[in-house]
C-alpha positions as CSV (number, residue, x, y, z in Angstrom):
1,M,-32.1,-58.7,-17.5
2,E,-33.3,-55.2,-18.2
3,L,-36.9,-56.4,-18.6
4,L,-36.7,-58.4,-15.3
5,T,-35.4,-55.3,-13.5
6,T,-38.3,-53.2,-14.8
7,N,-40.9,-55.8,-13.9
8,N,-39.4,-56.4,-10.5
9,V,-39.3,-52.7,-9.7
10,W,-43.0,-52.4,-10.6
11,M,-43.8,-55.4,-8.4
12,M,-41.9,-53.9,-5.5
13,I,-43.8,-50.6,-5.9
14,C,-47.1,-52.6,-5.9
15,T,-46.0,-54.4,-2.8
16,A,-45.5,-51.1,-1.1
17,L,-48.9,-49.9,-2.2
18,V,-50.6,-53.0,-0.9
19,F,-48.7,-52.5,2.4
20,F,-50.1,-48.9,2.4
21,M,-53.6,-50.3,2.3
22,H,-53.3,-51.5,5.9
23,L,-53.1,-47.8,6.9
24,G,-56.3,-47.3,4.9
25,F,-58.1,-50.1,6.6
26,S,-56.9,-48.8,10.0
27,L,-58.2,-45.2,9.4
28,L,-61.5,-46.5,7.9
29,E,-62.2,-48.7,10.9
30,I,-61.3,-46.2,13.6
31,G,-63.2,-43.4,11.7
32,L,-66.4,-45.5,11.6
33,T,-66.3,-46.6,15.2
34,R,-66.3,-44.8,18.5
35,Q,-63.4,-42.9,20.1
36,K,-63.1,-45.2,23.1
37,N,-62.1,-48.2,21.0
38,T,-59.6,-46.5,18.7
39,L,-56.4,-48.0,20.2
40,N,-57.9,-51.4,20.3
41,I,-58.7,-51.3,16.5
42,L,-55.2,-49.9,15.7
43,F,-53.6,-52.6,17.9
44,K,-55.4,-55.4,16.0
45,N,-54.4,-54.0,12.6
46,I,-50.8,-53.7,13.6
47,F,-50.8,-57.2,15.0
48,I,-52.4,-58.6,11.8
49,I,-49.7,-57.2,9.4
50,T,-46.8,-58.1,11.7
51,I,-47.9,-61.7,12.6
52,G,-49.2,-62.2,9.1
53,L,-45.8,-61.6,7.5
54,L,-44.1,-63.9,10.0
55,L,-46.6,-66.7,9.6
56,Y,-46.5,-66.3,5.8
57,C,-42.7,-66.7,6.0
58,L,-42.7,-69.7,8.3
59,V,-45.6,-71.7,6.8
60,G,-48.0,-69.8,4.6
61,F,-46.0,-69.2,1.4
62,N,-45.1,-72.9,1.1
63,L,-48.7,-73.9,1.9
64,M,-50.1,-71.6,-0.8
65,Y,-47.4,-72.5,-3.4
66,P,-46.4,-76.1,-2.5
67,G,-45.4,-77.2,-6.0
68,A,-46.6,-80.7,-6.7
69,F,-49.6,-81.6,-4.5
70,N,-53.0,-83.3,-4.6
71,G,-54.8,-80.1,-5.5
72,F,-56.4,-79.6,-2.1
73,I,-53.5,-79.3,0.4
74,G,-49.7,-79.5,0.2
75,F,-46.6,-78.2,2.0
76,S,-43.1,-77.7,0.7
77,G,-41.4,-77.1,4.0
78,F,-40.9,-74.5,6.7
79,G,-39.4,-71.1,6.0
80,L,-38.1,-69.5,2.8
81,S,-35.6,-71.2,0.5
82,A,-34.8,-69.1,-2.5
83,P,-33.7,-70.9,-5.7
84,L,-30.0,-70.5,-6.3
85,T,-27.7,-71.0,-9.3
86,A,-24.7,-73.4,-9.2
87,E,-22.6,-70.4,-8.2
88,G,-24.8,-69.7,-5.2
89,T,-26.5,-66.5,-6.4
90,L,-30.2,-65.9,-6.7
91,D,-31.6,-67.7,-9.6
92,L,-33.2,-65.0,-11.8
93,A,-34.8,-67.6,-14.0
94,Y,-37.3,-68.1,-11.1
95,N,-39.9,-65.9,-13.0
96,A,-39.8,-63.5,-15.9
97,G,-41.6,-60.9,-13.9
98,Y,-40.0,-60.8,-10.5
99,T,-37.6,-62.5,-8.1
100,Y,-38.4,-65.1,-5.4
101,W,-38.1,-62.5,-2.7
102,T,-40.4,-60.1,-4.4
103,D,-42.9,-62.9,-5.0
104,F,-43.0,-63.7,-1.3
105,L,-43.4,-60.2,-0.1
106,F,-46.1,-59.3,-2.6
107,Q,-48.1,-62.4,-1.7
108,G,-47.5,-61.9,2.0
109,M,-49.1,-58.5,1.9
110,F,-52.3,-60.1,0.5
111,A,-52.4,-62.7,3.2
112,A,-52.9,-60.3,6.1
113,T,-55.9,-58.6,4.4
114,A,-58.3,-61.4,5.1
115,A,-58.0,-61.0,8.9
116,T,-58.2,-57.2,8.5
117,I,-61.7,-57.6,7.0
118,V,-62.8,-59.5,10.1
119,S,-61.3,-56.9,12.4
120,G,-63.7,-54.2,11.2
121,A,-66.8,-56.5,11.4
122,V,-66.1,-57.4,15.0
123,A,-65.0,-54.0,16.2
124,E,-65.9,-52.6,19.6
125,R,-66.8,-55.8,21.5
126,I,-64.4,-58.6,20.8
127,K,-61.6,-59.6,23.3
128,I,-58.2,-58.8,22.0
129,V,-56.4,-62.1,22.8
130,P,-59.0,-64.4,21.2
131,F,-58.9,-62.2,18.1
132,M,-55.1,-62.6,18.0
133,I,-55.4,-66.4,18.2
134,F,-58.0,-66.4,15.5
135,T,-55.7,-64.3,13.3
136,I,-52.8,-66.7,13.8
137,F,-54.9,-69.7,12.6
138,Y,-56.8,-67.9,9.8
139,V,-53.8,-66.1,8.3
140,G,-51.3,-68.9,9.0
141,L,-53.4,-71.9,7.8
142,V,-56.8,-71.1,6.3
143,Y,-55.9,-68.4,3.8
144,P,-52.9,-70.1,2.3
145,I,-54.7,-73.4,1.9
146,A,-57.6,-71.7,0.3
147,G,-55.3,-69.7,-2.0
148,S,-53.5,-72.8,-3.1
149,W,-56.7,-74.2,-4.7
150,L,-56.3,-71.6,-7.5
151,W,-53.2,-69.5,-7.3
152,G,-51.1,-72.5,-6.2
153,G,-52.3,-74.7,-9.1
154,G,-54.9,-76.6,-7.1
155,F,-58.2,-78.2,-8.2
156,L,-60.0,-75.0,-9.1
157,K,-57.2,-74.2,-11.5
158,T,-57.2,-77.6,-13.2
159,M,-61.0,-77.9,-13.8
160,T,-62.0,-78.3,-17.5
161,T,-63.1,-74.7,-17.4
162,P,-60.8,-73.2,-14.7
163,F,-62.2,-70.9,-12.0
164,Y,-60.9,-67.4,-12.5
165,D,-60.1,-64.8,-9.9
166,F,-57.5,-62.3,-11.1
167,A,-56.6,-60.5,-7.8
168,G,-58.9,-61.9,-5.2
169,S,-62.5,-60.9,-5.1
170,T,-63.0,-64.4,-3.6
171,L,-59.6,-65.6,-2.7
172,V,-58.9,-62.5,-0.5
173,H,-62.1,-60.6,0.1
174,S,-64.7,-63.4,0.4
175,V,-62.3,-65.5,2.4
176,G,-62.3,-62.6,4.9
177,G,-66.0,-62.0,4.4
178,W,-67.1,-65.5,5.3
179,A,-65.2,-65.4,8.5
180,A,-66.6,-62.0,9.3
181,V,-70.2,-63.4,9.0
182,L,-69.5,-66.3,11.3
183,A,-67.7,-64.0,13.8
184,V,-70.5,-61.5,13.9
185,C,-73.1,-64.2,14.4
186,L,-71.2,-65.9,17.3
187,L,-70.3,-62.5,18.9
188,G,-73.6,-60.8,18.8
189,P,-74.4,-57.1,18.3
190,R,-73.0,-54.1,20.3
191,I,-75.0,-52.9,23.2
192,G,-77.5,-50.4,21.9
193,K,-77.3,-51.4,18.3
194,F,-80.9,-52.8,18.3
195,K,-83.8,-51.5,20.4
196,N,-87.2,-53.1,20.2
197,G,-85.9,-55.0,17.2
198,K,-85.0,-51.9,15.2
199,P,-81.4,-51.0,14.3
200,Q,-80.0,-47.8,15.8
201,A,-77.2,-45.7,14.3
202,I,-74.0,-45.7,16.3
203,P,-72.0,-42.9,14.6
204,G,-68.3,-43.2,14.0
205,H,-66.2,-40.6,15.8
206,N,-64.2,-39.3,12.9
207,I,-65.6,-39.4,9.4
208,P,-62.7,-37.4,7.9
209,L,-60.3,-40.2,8.9
210,A,-62.7,-42.8,7.4
211,T,-62.7,-40.8,4.2
212,A,-58.9,-40.6,4.1
213,G,-58.9,-44.3,4.7
214,V,-61.0,-45.0,1.7
215,L,-58.9,-42.8,-0.6
216,I,-55.8,-44.6,0.7
217,L,-57.4,-47.9,-0.1
218,W,-58.3,-46.8,-3.6
219,L,-54.7,-45.8,-4.1
220,G,-53.5,-49.1,-2.6
221,W,-55.7,-51.0,-5.1
222,V,-53.4,-49.7,-7.8
223,G,-50.9,-52.1,-6.4
224,F,-53.4,-54.7,-5.4
225,N,-54.8,-55.1,-9.0
226,G,-51.9,-53.6,-10.9
227,G,-49.4,-55.9,-9.3
228,S,-51.6,-58.9,-10.0
229,V,-50.6,-58.6,-13.6
230,L,-47.3,-60.0,-12.2
231,S,-45.2,-57.8,-14.6
232,A,-45.0,-54.3,-15.8
233,D,-46.7,-55.1,-19.1
234,P,-47.8,-51.7,-20.3
235,G,-51.0,-52.6,-22.1
236,L,-52.4,-55.0,-19.5
237,T,-51.3,-53.0,-16.5
238,S,-52.8,-49.8,-17.9
239,L,-56.1,-51.5,-18.7
240,T,-56.3,-53.1,-15.2
241,L,-55.8,-49.7,-13.6
242,V,-58.4,-48.1,-15.8
243,T,-61.1,-50.7,-15.1
244,T,-60.2,-50.6,-11.4
245,C,-60.7,-46.9,-11.1
246,L,-63.8,-46.8,-13.2
247,A,-65.5,-49.5,-11.1
248,A,-64.6,-47.6,-7.9
249,A,-66.1,-44.4,-9.3
250,A,-69.3,-46.1,-10.5
251,G,-69.7,-48.0,-7.2
252,G,-69.5,-44.8,-5.2
253,V,-71.8,-42.8,-7.4
254,V,-74.5,-45.5,-7.6
255,A,-74.3,-46.2,-3.9
256,M,-74.8,-42.5,-3.2
257,L,-77.8,-42.3,-5.6
258,V,-79.5,-45.4,-4.4
259,S,-79.0,-44.5,-0.7
260,A,-80.3,-41.0,-1.3
261,T,-83.4,-42.4,-3.1
262,M,-84.1,-44.9,-0.3
263,Y,-83.3,-42.8,2.8
264,K,-83.7,-39.2,1.5
265,N,-80.2,-38.1,2.6
266,L,-76.7,-37.9,1.1
267,D,-74.9,-40.5,3.3
268,L,-71.1,-40.1,3.0
269,T,-70.4,-43.5,4.6
270,M,-72.6,-45.2,2.1
271,F,-70.8,-43.3,-0.7
272,L,-67.4,-44.5,0.7
273,N,-68.5,-48.1,1.0
274,G,-69.8,-47.9,-2.5
275,I,-66.3,-47.0,-3.7
276,L,-64.9,-50.0,-1.9
277,G,-67.7,-52.3,-3.2
278,G,-66.8,-51.3,-6.7
279,L,-63.1,-52.0,-6.1
280,V,-63.9,-55.4,-4.6
281,G,-66.3,-56.2,-7.4
282,I,-63.8,-55.5,-10.2
283,T,-60.9,-57.3,-8.6
284,A,-61.8,-60.8,-9.9
285,G,-61.7,-59.7,-13.6
286,A,-60.0,-56.3,-13.8
287,D,-57.6,-57.6,-16.5
288,Q,-60.5,-58.9,-18.7
289,M,-63.1,-56.1,-18.7
290,S,-63.7,-53.2,-21.0
291,P,-64.3,-49.8,-19.5
292,T,-68.0,-50.2,-20.0
293,D,-68.0,-53.6,-18.3
294,A,-66.1,-52.1,-15.4
295,I,-68.6,-49.3,-15.0
296,L,-71.5,-51.8,-15.0
297,I,-69.8,-54.1,-12.5
298,G,-68.9,-51.2,-10.2
299,A,-72.4,-49.8,-10.5
300,I,-74.1,-53.0,-9.6
301,A,-71.7,-53.4,-6.7
302,G,-72.6,-50.0,-5.5
303,A,-76.3,-50.8,-5.5
304,L,-75.6,-54.1,-3.8
305,I,-73.9,-52.3,-0.9
306,V,-77.0,-50.3,0.0
307,F,-79.3,-53.4,-0.2
308,A,-76.8,-55.6,1.7
309,V,-76.4,-53.1,4.5
310,T,-80.2,-52.9,4.9
311,L,-80.5,-56.8,4.8
312,I,-77.7,-57.2,7.4
313,D,-79.6,-54.8,9.7
314,K,-82.8,-56.7,9.2
315,L,-81.0,-60.0,10.1
316,K,-79.9,-58.2,13.3
317,L,-76.2,-58.6,12.5
318,D,-74.0,-55.8,13.7
319,D,-71.1,-54.9,11.3
320,P,-69.8,-51.5,12.3
321,V,-67.9,-50.8,9.1
322,G,-69.9,-52.6,6.5
323,A,-67.2,-55.2,5.9
324,I,-69.7,-58.0,5.1
325,A,-71.5,-56.0,2.5
326,V,-68.3,-54.7,0.9
327,H,-66.0,-57.7,1.0
328,L,-68.4,-60.7,0.9
329,V,-71.4,-59.6,-1.1
330,C,-69.4,-57.6,-3.6
331,G,-66.7,-60.2,-3.7
332,I,-69.3,-62.9,-4.7
333,W,-70.7,-60.5,-7.3
334,G,-67.4,-59.7,-8.8
335,T,-66.4,-63.3,-9.0
336,L,-69.7,-64.2,-10.8
337,A,-69.3,-61.2,-13.0
338,V,-66.3,-62.9,-14.7
339,G,-68.7,-65.5,-16.0
340,I,-71.0,-62.8,-17.4
341,F,-68.6,-60.1,-18.7
342,G,-65.2,-61.8,-18.9
343,A,-63.1,-62.9,-21.8
344,K,-64.6,-66.4,-21.6
345,A,-68.0,-65.4,-20.5
346,G,-70.7,-68.1,-20.9
347,V,-72.4,-71.0,-19.1
348,D,-69.3,-73.0,-18.5
349,Q,-67.3,-70.2,-17.0
350,F,-70.3,-69.0,-14.9
351,V,-70.7,-72.5,-13.5
352,S,-67.0,-72.7,-12.7
353,Q,-67.3,-69.3,-10.9
354,L,-70.2,-70.7,-8.9
355,I,-68.2,-73.8,-8.0
356,G,-65.3,-71.6,-6.8
357,V,-67.6,-69.4,-4.7
358,G,-69.3,-72.4,-3.2
359,S,-66.0,-74.1,-2.4
360,Y,-64.7,-71.1,-0.5
361,A,-68.0,-70.6,1.2
362,V,-68.0,-74.1,2.7
363,F,-64.3,-74.2,3.6
364,C,-64.0,-70.7,5.1
365,S,-67.3,-70.8,7.0
366,T,-66.5,-74.2,8.4
367,T,-63.0,-73.3,9.5
368,A,-63.9,-69.9,10.9
369,F,-66.8,-71.5,12.9
370,I,-64.5,-74.1,14.3
371,I,-61.9,-71.6,15.4
372,I,-64.2,-68.9,16.8
373,F,-66.7,-71.4,18.4
374,T,-63.8,-73.2,20.1
375,L,-62.4,-69.8,21.4
376,K,-65.9,-68.8,22.6
377,K,-66.4,-72.0,24.6
378,T,-62.8,-72.1,26.1
379,M,-61.9,-68.5,26.8
380,G,-64.8,-66.4,25.7
381,I,-64.7,-63.9,22.8
382,R,-66.7,-61.0,24.1
383,V,-65.8,-58.4,26.6
384,S,-68.0,-57.7,29.6
385,E,-70.8,-55.2,29.5
386,K,-68.8,-52.8,31.7
387,E,-65.8,-53.0,29.4
388,E,-67.8,-52.5,26.3
389,L,-69.6,-49.4,27.8
390,E,-66.4,-47.8,29.1
391,G,-64.4,-48.7,26.0
392,L,-61.9,-51.3,25.1
393,D,-59.0,-48.9,25.0
394,A,-59.1,-48.4,28.8
395,H,-59.8,-52.0,29.7
396,E,-57.7,-53.9,27.1
397,H,-54.8,-51.5,26.8
398,G,-54.9,-49.1,29.7
399,M,-54.5,-46.2,27.4
400,D,-56.5,-43.5,25.7
401,A,-56.1,-42.6,22.0
402,Y,-57.0,-39.0,22.6
403,P,-56.1,-38.2,26.3
404,D,-56.5,-34.5,25.9
405,F,-59.7,-34.5,23.8
406,R,-62.0,-36.9,25.6
407,L,-65.6,-36.8,24.3
408,N,-68.8,-37.8,26.0
409,E,-69.8,-41.1,24.4
410,Q,-72.4,-43.7,24.6
């Protein structure tokens, strides 16, 4: 009983830290975008976490953990139904590490993250109502079905050499990243992003807020990865936190150095996204890596950030916050890195990692396309040119985030 209490308290602390990450995402997104769209971005992020928890309670949790199912999709009923003892009290034998209620809340915090990734990529030009509808379907149905394939005991878990994703480089970050790619393609770039085929910088209005957001996200990753141990095991939890922090540090430093070499300036935003890339990269195998492995994984992720941002610009895709580079590119890299550096590294494990990446690529891209394309054809997904130029805050919300400090903006 004492061990369960210790484990459960740690899991609840981690749940709070993952919840805190939504503040980090919010600050990062508003900091890297323009003042006139601040309220719109905050509204989307608040909607994601609130509707995400409700949907995860009503359908998501039992889609993701359906018990006995065919390995691809299953459902164990609407709402939450905690296991009880014969006396009618909560059955503490549910799990050695945490109670049923803690399990739900911790997993529910993960669920909303996928849509938050999309929010940053489509910032400053998407209509709010279609985005809300997309969130309902993607968080309520797509994410839990995808999650069930591994964490719910589905076909990726039961392969001869099981696919491995410790805390969600693919199951959380790439799930959001694939949707972000499809959304950006269907939405188109912001006005003024490309002139004569060349990308133009559209500076964010508050880089200090973006910096605070990244530091909050790094802290939140202590719960994201540390909680994924699913207990307060001192050795494994400590190792996981060490590898997580080392990968983040290496990602930031290498992104800064590569960016400075290529562009001859010290770009803080690239530094920040390098940190996030390192965090995403280590997430698939944080419990398996040595400190040296973690530094290598984070360093490669940091370099990938710079090259991916450049490639995305060349493809004329507009991602205001670098979400695709961070969450999709580094998510794929981190997942494959398990087959290179992990405890069971080798050809079989690497092939299993490829199968997992490919499975999520097909499923998430297809479902995201169906949802967003349907919304585009039925109600439209992009605001008018006038609304975009004047700002979504005024037109979508009738308010101003900084009414006393209005700046002249593009």
